[in-house]
KEKE-3310 file (N, C-alpha, C; in steps of 0.2 Angstrom, whole numbers, plus 5000, padded with zeros to 4 digits):
npx = (5104:5099:5102:5094:5092:5083:5082:5081:5082:5080:5075:5065:5057:5043:5037:5031:5038:5047:5039:5038:5029:5029:5041:5040:5030:5037:5046:5037:5033:5045:5047:5035:5038:5049:5043:5034:5042:5049:5038:5033:5044:5044:5032:5035:5035:5039:5051:5062:5057:5048:5056:5063:5053:5049:5061:5062:5051:5055:5069:5080:5087:5093:5087:5093:5108:5111:5115:5120:5124:5124:5118:5124:5135:5152:5163:5160:5156:5148:5134:5131:5124:5108:5109:5119:5112:5102:5108:5111:5099:5091:5100:5115:5115:5103:5104:5113:5130:5131:5136:5146:5146:5132:5118:5105:5096:5083:5076:5080:5091:5085:5076:5066:5056:5044:5040:5044:5050:5051:5060:5061:5074:5076:5069:5074:5069:5073:5068:5069:5076:5077:5082:5083:5086:5088:5083:5079:5069:5068:5058:5060:5053:5055:5057:5051:5057:5063:5074:5088:5097:5113:5131:5146:5161:5178:5185:5178:5168:5150:5140:5127:5124:5126:5114:5114:5105:5100:5085:5074:5072:5059:5054:5056:5048:5035:5034:5035:5023:5014:5014)
npy = (5037:5039:5037:5037:5033:5034:5028:5028:5012:5009:5015:5029:5037:5036:5036:5044:5057:5054:5056:5066:5060:5047:5043:5043:5034:5022:5022:5020:5007:5000:5001:4995:4982:4978:4978:4968:4956:4955:4952:4940:4932:4933:4926:4914:4910:4908:4918:4920:4918:4928:4939:4937:4939:4952:4959:4956:4964:4977:4980:4980:4968:4957:4964:4976:4985:4985:4997:4995:4998:4992:4997:4991:4983:4979:4971:4965:4976:4981:4976:4969:4958:4948:4938:4942:4953:4946:4939:4949:4955:4944:4937:4928:4914:4910:4909:4901:4902:4914:4930:4931:4942:4946:4948:4948:4960:4964:4957:4962:4956:4945:4950:4957:4970:4982:4994:5006:5021:5034:5050:5062:5073:5080:5078:5076:5079:5076:5075:5060:5055:5053:5058:5054:5060:5058:5053:5037:5029:5015:5004:4993:4977:4970:4978:4990:5002:5016:5019:5025:5015:5009:5007:4998:5007:5007:5014:5010:5017:5020:5025:5034:5027:5028:5022:5016:5014:5009:5006:4996:5003:5016:5017:5005:4997:5002:4997:4983:4981:4982:4971)
npz = (5029:5012:4995:4980:4963:4948:4932:4914:4905:4892:4876:4877:4870:4867:4880:4895:4905:4921:4936:4952:4960:4956:4960:4974:4975:4971:4982:4992:4989:4990:5004:5009:5004:5012:5024:5022:5019:5031:5040:5034:5037:5051:5054:5050:5037:5019:5018:5009:4996:4996:4997:4985:4975:4978:4975:4961:4957:4960:4957:4943:4940:4928:4918:4916:4921:4938:4951:4966:4982:4997:5013:5025:5021:5020:5017:5005:4996:4985:4975:4962:4956:4956:4965:4974:4980:4986:4996:5005:5008:5014:5021:5024:5027:5021:5007:4993:4993:5000:5007:5021:5030:5029:5038:5035:5030:5027:5036:5047:5054:5060:5069:5063:5054:5058:5052:5039:5035:5023:5023:5013:5008:4996:4980:4964:4948:4932:4917:4911:4921:4939:4955:4972:4988:5005:5022:5029:5040:5051:5060:5073:5074:5085:5097:5095:5093:5083:5070:5060:5048:5053:5052:5055:5054:5048:5058:5069:5074:5075:5063:5053:5037:5020:5008:4992:4978:4962:4958:4948:4933:4931:4919:4913:4922:4918:4905:4907:4914:4904:4897)
capx = (5103:5098:5102:5091:5091:5078:5084:5079:5087:5078:5072:5059:5053:5035:5035:5031:5044:5046:5036:5040:5024:5031:5047:5037:5027:5042:5049:5032:5033:5051:5046:5031:5042:5053:5039:5031:5047:5050:5032:5033:5050:5042:5027:5038:5034:5045:5053:5066:5053:5045:5061:5064:5047:5050:5067:5060:5047:5058:5075:5081:5091:5091:5085:5098:5113:5109:5120:5118:5129:5120:5120:5129:5140:5158:5167:5157:5152:5144:5130:5129:5119:5102:5110:5122:5107:5098:5112:5111:5092:5089:5105:5120:5113:5097:5105:5119:5136:5130:5142:5146:5144:5125:5113:5098:5094:5076:5073:5083:5095:5081:5071:5061:5055:5037:5038:5049:5047:5056:5060:5065:5076:5075:5068:5076:5067:5075:5066:5069:5080:5075:5087:5080:5090:5085:5084:5074:5069:5066:5055:5061:5047:5057:5057:5047:5062:5064:5081:5091:5102:5120:5136:5153:5166:5185:5187:5174:5162:5144:5137:5122:5128:5122:5112:5113:5103:5096:5081:5072:5070:5052:5052:5056:5042:5030:5034:5034:5016:5010:5014)
capy = (5041:5035:5040:5032:5036:5030:5030:5023:5007:5008:5021:5032:5042:5037:5036:5050:5058:5052:5061:5065:5055:5040:5041:5042:5027:5017:5022:5016:5000:4997:5001:4989:4975:4977:4976:4961:4951:4954:4949:4933:4929:4932:4922:4907:4909:4908:4925:4921:4919:4935:4944:4936:4942:4960:4961:4956:4969:4983:4981:4978:4963:4953:4968:4981:4985:4988:4999:4994:4998:4991:5001:4988:4979:4982:4966:4965:4983:4982:4970:4969:4953:4947:4933:4946:4957:4942:4938:4955:4956:4938:4934:4923:4907:4908:4908:4898:4907:4921:4933:4930:4948:4947:4945:4949:4967:4965:4954:4965:4951:4940:4954:4960:4977:4983:5000:5009:5028:5039:5057:5065:5080:5083:5074:5080:5075:5079:5071:5052:5053:5056:5057:5056:5060:5060:5048:5033:5026:5008:5003:4986:4973:4967:4983:4996:5008:5018:5021:5025:5010:5011:5002:4999:5009:5005:5017:5007:5021:5019:5031:5032:5025:5029:5016:5019:5009:5011:5001:4995:5010:5017:5016:4998:4995:5003:4992:4976:4980:4982:4965)
capz = (5023:5006:4988:4975:4956:4943:4925:4909:4902:4885:4873:4881:4866:4868:4887:4898:4910:4927:4940:4959:4963:4954:4964:4980:4974:4971:4989:4996:4987:4993:5011:5010:5003:5018:5030:5020:5020:5038:5043:5032:5041:5058:5054:5049:5030:5015:5017:5004:4990:4997:4995:4977:4972:4979:4971:4954:4955:4962:4954:4936:4939:4923:4913:4916:4926:4944:4955:4973:4988:5003:5019:5030:5017:5021:5014:4998:4996:4979:4974:4955:4954:4960:4971:4978:4983:4990:5002:5009:5011:5018:5025:5020:5028:5017:5000:4991:4992:5003:5010:5029:5033:5028:5043:5033:5031:5026:5042:5053:5057:5063:5073:5059:5054:5058:5048:5036:5033:5020:5024:5007:5008:4989:4974:4958:4942:4926:4911:4912:4927:4945:4960:4978:4994:5012:5027:5030:5047:5052:5066:5074:5076:5092:5102:5093:5092:5076:5069:5054:5048:5054:5050:5058:5049:5050:5064:5074:5076:5072:5060:5048:5031:5014:5004:4986:4974:4956:4957:4941:4931:4931:4912:4912:4925:4914:4899:4909:4916:4898:4894)
cpx = (5103:5099:5099:5090:5087:5080:5081:5084:5086:5076:5066:5056:5046:5033:5036:5037:5042:5043:5038:5035:5026:5037:5044:5033:5031:5045:5044:5032:5039:5050:5041:5034:5046:5049:5036:5036:5048:5044:5032:5039:5047:5036:5029:5037:5040:5047:5058:5062:5050:5050:5063:5059:5048:5056:5066:5055:5050:5065:5075:5085:5088:5088:5089:5103:5110:5115:5117:5123:5125:5123:5125:5134:5147:5163:5166:5153:5147:5140:5127:5124:5113:5104:5115:5117:5103:5101:5111:5104:5089:5094:5109:5118:5107:5098:5112:5124:5135:5136:5141:5144:5136:5121:5106:5095:5086:5072:5076:5087:5091:5076:5065:5060:5047:5035:5045:5046:5053:5055:5064:5067:5075:5074:5069:5074:5069:5074:5065:5073:5078:5080:5083:5085:5087:5087:5078:5075:5065:5063:5056:5054:5049:5055:5053:5051:5063:5071:5083:5096:5109:5125:5142:5158:5173:5187:5183:5169:5156:5141:5132:5126:5123:5120:5111:5111:5099:5091:5078:5069:5062:5050:5051:5050:5036:5029:5032:5027:5012:5009:5009)
cpy = (5037:5040:5035:5036:5031:5033:5025:5018:5006:5015:5023:5037:5042:5036:5042:5051:5055:5058:5060:5060:5048:5038:5039:5035:5021:5016:5018:5009:4996:4996:4995:4982:4973:4974:4969:4955:4950:4950:4942:4929:4928:4927:4915:4905:4909:4915:4926:4921:4926:4940:4943:4940:4950:4962:4961:4961:4976:4985:4978:4973:4959:4957:4974:4981:4988:4991:4999:4993:4998:4995:4997:4984:4983:4977:4966:4971:4984:4975:4970:4964:4952:4942:4937:4950:4952:4940:4943:4956:4950:4935:4928:4916:4905:4907:4905:4903:4914:4923:4933:4936:4949:4944:4945:4955:4968:4961:4956:4960:4946:4943:4956:4968:4978:4990:5003:5016:5032:5046:5060:5072:5083:5077:5078:5076:5079:5074:5064:5050:5056:5053:5059:5055:5062:5054:5043:5030:5020:5007:4995:4983:4970:4972:4989:5002:5009:5021:5021:5019:5013:5005:5003:5001:5006:5008:5014:5011:5019:5025:5029:5032:5027:5023:5019:5013:5012:5006:5001:5001:5010:5015:5009:4995:4996:4998:4985:4975:4980:4975:4960)
cpz = (5017:5000:4983:4968:4952:4936:4920:4906:4895:4882:4876:4876:4867:4875:4891:4903:4917:4931:4948:4962:4962:4959:4971:4980:4975:4979:4993:4995:4990:5001:5013:5009:5009:5023:5028:5021:5027:5042:5041:5036:5048:5059:5052:5041:5026:5013:5011:4997:4990:4994:4987:4973:4972:4975:4963:4952:4956:4959:4947:4935:4933:4917:4911:4921:4932:4948:4962:4978:4994:5009:5023:5027:5018:5017:5006:4997:4991:4977:4967:4952:4958:4966:4976:4983:4988:4996:5007:5012:5015:5022:5022:5021:5024:5010:4999:4990:4994:5006:5018:5032:5033:5033:5041:5034:5031:5032:5048:5057:5061:5068:5069:5059:5054:5053:5045:5033:5029:5021:5018:5009:5002:4984:4968:4952:4936:4920:4913:4918:4933:4951:4967:4983:5000:5017:5027:5037:5047:5059:5067:5077:5083:5098:5101:5092:5084:5076:5062:5054:5049:5052:5054:5053:5052:5056:5070:5077:5072:5069:5055:5041:5025:5010:4997:4981:4968:4955:4950:4939:4930:4924:4910:4916:4921:4908:4901:4911:4910:4895:4897)
residu = (MET:PHE:THR:ALA:CYS:LEU:GLN:PRO:ALA:ILE:SER:THR:ALA:SER:ILE:ALA:GLU:ILE:THR:GLU:GLU:GLU:VAL:LYS:SER:VAL:GLN:ALA:ALA:TRP:ALA:ASN:ALA:ILE:LYS:SER:ILE:SER:LYS:THR:TYR:LEU:ASP:GLY:GLY:ASP:TYR:VAL:ALA:ALA:ALA:ALA:LYS:ALA:ALA:GLY:GLU:LEU:TYR:GLY:TYR:GLY:HIS:THR:ASP:VAL:LEU:PHE:LYS:PRO:THR:LYS:ALA:ALA:GLU:ALA:GLN:PHE:ARG:PRO:THR:ALA:SER:ASP:ALA:MET:SER:TYR:PHE:VAL:GLY:HIS:LYS:ALA:VAL:GLU:ASN:GLY:TYR:LEU:GLU:ASP:ALA:GLY:PHE:ALA:ILE:ASN:GLY:GLY:LYS:GLY:TRP:SER:ASN:VAL:VAL:PHE:ASP:ASN:HIS:LYS:ILE:ASP:VAL:SER:GLY:ASN:VAL:ALA:ILE:ALA:MET:GLY:ASN:TYR:PHE:PHE:THR:SER:ALA:ALA:ASP:GLY:ARG:SER:ARG:MET:PRO:THR:ALA:ARG:CYS:ALA:SER:SER:SER:THR:THR:PRO:GLN:CYS:HIS:THR:ALA:CYS:PRO:GLN:PRO:LEU:GLN:LEU:GLN:ARG:LEU:LEU:LYS:ARG:LYS)
# end
């Protein structure tokens, strides 16, 4: 399951309201980034650089506060900095001071992802804020199986977990593209 919100970090008096199509576009860009990072990893390329580029385009680190609760994070549940997020996406061994619990979500712990599909239950747009909720499905590049991400809970049961992130606000993305 995922919950994502898009909100302004700046005055938006002269900027159009967020649309449902923009939310879907950001979701598609995020899915494509995960596939690209995985492919780069599997091809032996610089997947850390690919992940850093994607994070810079899709998240507001360095521009605004980012609320990020990764799906599989249990020990360090919240990732307020870019380096915290990078540990989660590319794995603790690939970054300085990474978290030992991080196997590299964007590279599927070394197996890679071949596809990511969002299945929105509802997208709620209210002016300059949009909230999307639903499920996302990942296809493993190793075995072709599609699944929702899961995590181990304290009870040791495996259940779908909620990924919550407030990526780079669409309003901020619009302004950065104008420069």
